[in-house]
C-alpha positions in Angstrom: 119.6 98.6 116.5 118.5 95.0 116.2 115.7 93.1 115.7 114.9 92.3 119.1 111.5 91.4 119.8 109.8 93.3 116.8 109.8 90.1 114.8 108.2 86.6 114.3 110.5 83.9 113.3 109.6 83.9 109.5 110.6 87.8 109.6 113.7 87.4 111.3 114.9 84.7 109.1 114.3 86.8 106.1 116.2 89.8 107.9 119.0 87.5 108.8 119.7 85.9 105.5 122.7 87.6 103.5 122.5 85.4 100.3 123.2 87.2 97.3 119.8 86.0 95.7 116.7 85.8 98.0 113.3 85.5 96.8 110.0 85.5 99.4 106.9 83.5 98.2 104.4 85.2 100.8 100.9 85.4 101.9 99.5 88.8 101.9 99.5 91.2 105.2 102.0 88.8 107.2 104.4 91.8 108.0 107.4 90.9 105.2 107.4 94.6 103.9 107.6 95.5 107.8 110.6 93.2 108.2 112.3 94.2 104.7 112.3 98.0 105.2 114.0 97.1 108.8 116.7 95.4 106.7 117.2 97.9 104.2 117.5 100.7 106.8 119.9 98.4 109.0 121.9 98.0 105.5 122.5 101.6 105.2 123.1 102.2 109.1 126.1 99.6 108.9 127.9 101.5 106.2 130.9 103.3 107.1 131.2 107.3 106.7 131.7 108.3 103.0 130.0 105.1 101.5 128.3 105.4 98.2 125.8 102.4 99.1 122.2 102.3 97.2 119.5 100.2 98.2 117.1 100.4 95.4 113.4 99.4 95.8 111.0 98.7 92.9 107.1 98.9 94.2 104.5 98.4 91.9 103.5 102.0 91.8 104.2 105.3 92.7 101.9 105.6 95.7 103.6 102.3 97.1 107.0 103.6 96.6 106.2 106.9 98.4 104.6 105.0 101.4 107.6 102.4 101.6 109.8 105.9 102.4 107.3 107.4 104.6 105.7 104.6 106.2 108.1 102.0 106.8 111.7 103.6 106.3 110.8 106.6 108.5 109.3 104.4 111.4 112.5 102.6 111.5 114.4 105.8 111.2 112.6 107.2 114.3 113.6 104.2 116.1 117.3 104.5 115.1 117.0 108.0 116.4 116.3 106.8 119.9 118.7 104.1 119.6 121.2 106.6 118.5 120.8 108.6 121.9 121.9 105.3 123.7 124.7 104.2 121.6 126.6 107.0 120.6 128.4 104.7 117.8 125.4 104.7 115.7 124.5 108.6 115.8 127.2 109.3 113.3 126.0 106.8 110.6 122.2 108.0 111.1 121.7 111.5 112.1 120.5 114.3 109.7 118.9 111.5 107.3 116.8 113.3 104.9 114.1 112.8 102.7 111.7 110.6 105.3 108.7 112.8 104.6 108.8 111.7 100.8 109.7 115.2 99.8 113.2 114.2 98.0 111.9 113.0 94.9 115.1 112.7 92.7 115.6 112.0 89.3 116.9 108.5 88.4 116.7 109.0 84.7 116.3 112.3 83.6 116.0 111.6 80.0 113.3 109.2 80.5 111.6 111.1 83.3 112.1 108.6 85.8 112.6 109.5 89.5 112.7 108.0 92.8 111.9 108.8 96.4 115.3 109.0 98.1 116.2 108.8 101.9 119.8 110.3 102.1 121.9 109.2 105.3 124.9 111.1 106.8 127.2 108.4 106.1 126.4 108.6 102.5 124.3 105.6 102.1 120.9 106.0 100.3 117.5 104.4 99.9 116.1 104.8 96.7 112.3 103.8 96.0 110.5 104.1 92.8 107.9 102.7 90.7 107.9 99.5 88.3 109.7 101.3 85.2 112.4 98.5 84.4 114.3 101.0 82.5 115.1 103.0 85.8 117.9 100.3 86.7 119.9 100.8 83.4 123.6 101.6 84.2 122.7 101.5 88.2 124.5 99.7 90.8 123.8 98.4 94.1 121.4 96.0 96.2 118.1 95.7 94.4 114.6 94.9 96.0 111.7 94.2 93.9 108.5 94.1 95.7 105.3 92.5 94.9 106.7 91.2 91.6 104.0 89.0 90.5 101.9 92.5 90.3 104.3 93.7 87.9 103.2 94.0 84.3 106.5 93.0 82.6 108.0 90.8 85.2 110.8 89.4 82.9 112.0 93.1 81.7 112.0 94.1 85.3 114.1 91.3 86.4 116.4 91.3 83.6 117.2 95.0 84.2 117.5 94.6 88.1 119.8 91.7 88.2 122.7 93.3 86.6 122.8 96.0 89.0 124.4 93.5 91.7 127.3 92.6 89.6 129.9 93.9 91.7 129.1 92.2 94.8 125.0 93.6 95.1 122.3 91.8 96.6 118.9 90.8 94.6 115.8 90.4 96.8 112.6 89.5 95.7 109.3 89.5 97.6 105.7 88.7 96.5 102.4 87.4 97.2 100.7 86.0 94.0 98.3 88.4 92.1 94.8 87.4 92.3 94.6 86.6 88.3 98.5 85.5 88.4 99.3 82.2 86.5 101.8 79.4 87.5 103.5 80.7 84.1 104.6 84.1 85.5 108.2 84.8 86.1 107.9 85.0 89.8 105.9 81.6 89.9 108.3 80.0 87.6 111.2 81.4 89.8 109.6 79.8 93.0 108.9 76.2 91.3 112.5 76.4 90.2 113.6 76.9 93.8 111.5 74.2 95.2 112.9 71.9 92.5 116.6 72.8 93.0 116.9 74.4 89.8 117.5 78.0 91.0 120.2 79.7 93.3 117.9 81.7 95.2 117.7 81.6 98.9 114.0 80.5 99.0 111.6 81.8 101.7 107.9 80.7 101.9 105.2 81.8 104.3 101.6 80.8 103.9 98.9 82.3 106.3 98.8 79.0 108.4 102.8 79.1 108.7 102.5 82.7 109.8 99.5 81.8 112.5 101.6 78.7 113.5 104.7 81.2 114.4 102.3 83.7 116.5 101.0 86.1 113.7 97.4 86.0 115.6 99.2 86.7 118.9 100.9 89.8 117.3 97.5 91.3 115.6 96.1 90.5 119.1 98.4 93.1 120.7 97.4 96.0 118.3 93.8 94.8 118.7 94.0 95.2 122.4 95.7 98.7 121.9 92.6 99.7 120.3 90.0 98.2 122.5 89.2 95.3 120.1 88.2 91.9 121.1 91.0 89.1 121.1 90.6 86.2 118.3 91.8 82.6 118.5 93.8 81.5 115.8 91.0 79.3 114.4 88.6 82.3 114.5 91.2 84.6 112.7 91.8 82.3 109.8 87.9 81.5 109.5 87.3 85.3 109.0 89.9 85.7 106.6 88.4 82.8 104.7 84.9 83.9 104.9 86.1 87.5 103.8 87.3 85.9 100.4 84.9 85.6 97.6 86.3 82.2 96.5 88.5 79.7 97.4 90.9 80.4 94.4 91.1 84.1 96.0 91.9 82.5 99.5 94.5 80.4 97.7 96.3 83.0 95.6 96.3 85.7 98.4 97.1 83.8 101.6 98.3 80.1 100.7 100.8 80.8 98.4 99.2 79.0 95.2 99.1 81.1 92.2 95.6 80.9 90.3 95.6 77.5 88.2 92.9 78.7 85.9 94.6 82.1 85.2 95.7 82.2 81.4 94.6 78.8 80.7 94.0 78.1 77.3 92.3 76.0 75.0 94.8 76.6 72.0 98.6 76.7 72.7 100.3 80.3 72.2 101.9 79.4 69.0 98.6 78.2 67.5 96.9 81.5 68.5 99.7 83.5 66.6 99.7 81.2 63.8 95.7 82.0 63.7 96.3 86.0 63.2 98.1 85.2 60.0 96.6 85.8 56.7 94.6 82.7 55.5 92.8 82.1 51.9 89.1 82.5 52.5 86.5 80.3 50.7 83.6 82.5 50.5 79.9 80.8 50.1 76.9 82.7 50.3 73.6 81.7 51.5 71.8 85.0 51.7 68.1 84.9 51.0 67.7 81.6 51.6 69.7 80.3 48.3 72.1 77.7 49.2 75.3 77.0 47.1 74.7 73.3 46.9 78.0 72.3 45.9 78.8 72.4 49.9 76.8 69.5 50.4 78.9 67.7 47.8 82.0 65.7 49.7 83.9 65.8 46.3 83.8 69.5 46.5 85.3 69.6 49.8 88.0 66.9 48.8 89.2 68.9 45.8 89.2 72.4 48.2 91.0 70.9 50.7 93.0 68.1 50.2 94.1 65.2 52.6 93.0 65.4 56.4 93.1 65.4 59.2 91.2 68.5 59.8 89.9 70.4 62.8 86.5 72.1 62.5 85.6 75.4 63.9 82.2 77.3 64.0 81.6 81.0 64.6 78.8 83.4 64.8 79.2 87.1 64.7 77.2 90.3 65.1 78.5 92.1 61.9 79.9 91.1 58.7 80.1 87.5 57.9 77.3 86.4 60.4 78.2 82.6 60.3 81.8 81.2 59.7 83.3 77.9 59.6 87.0 77.6 59.2 88.9 74.3 58.5 92.4 74.0 59.6 94.6 70.9 58.6 96.8 69.0 61.4 100.0 68.5 60.5 102.6 67.1 62.5 100.3 67.9 65.6 100.1 71.3 64.7 97.4 73.5 63.2 97.5 75.3 59.9 95.2 77.0 57.3 93.8 74.2 55.1 
């Protein structure tokens, strides 16, 4: 079973890449999961009888993990069966595979209640497709595919637990589009940026919607449309329809142009300043209830004595309950904020 004419050039480049560390920065819905699942099945078929090879696939949730087996792996299994009837050499490696219907949900970590949808090939190779619990990789070995990494809640822990699985010669593949609210500070975004800057040892692939269109993506879609009796689309018409369906330019950029959301997670204060703001600080309470002012607050000498030397940063807040109006003052020391 070979890639043949099933795949576009960017898909074939990914399938043919045997680098130990691979990462794919991609547009949504351009067929990378389709290509990746083919690669997973192909690797299993190439193993010799008696192998203990395992391909781990980490998806964002259990439904997606099951779909990877029942939708993608099963379709390549059917094609492999067809090829096996023509090429007897493949039959021994494939015939008798079980779990293609998603019924084989096997424990991966019984203590933590973690399981995986498992396909077992006759030669002993396995594909284990599981949801995103990073603890599932503890003590495991083999090849690892992390699918849609930028949608995982804890990317750092997921990567930290998955990477050691490849210590004895396994392969780590990361595939993802950007999350709609993802930021350039996510683990996936930083890995891709490091690749572009030459700071990472990953084999880096990147395909935007425009890249895919230039390599024949619309023509592939038109083949499917024709089989359903739908009208054809030019490349320009297809791109315009995709853009029009996105509510904002930012959504189009994150989902189709491989650009993380530059506004996501942006903050007026640095994280360390926000953390410091959660610590207890002495409060100077002055009440203006009933229209009676504490006139000392109008005296500059009062504030010099209470706060000491500046410079200061002043904040003001209005709340619904409790102290309905609050002013806080932070001293600036060495470029950092501290309670005055």
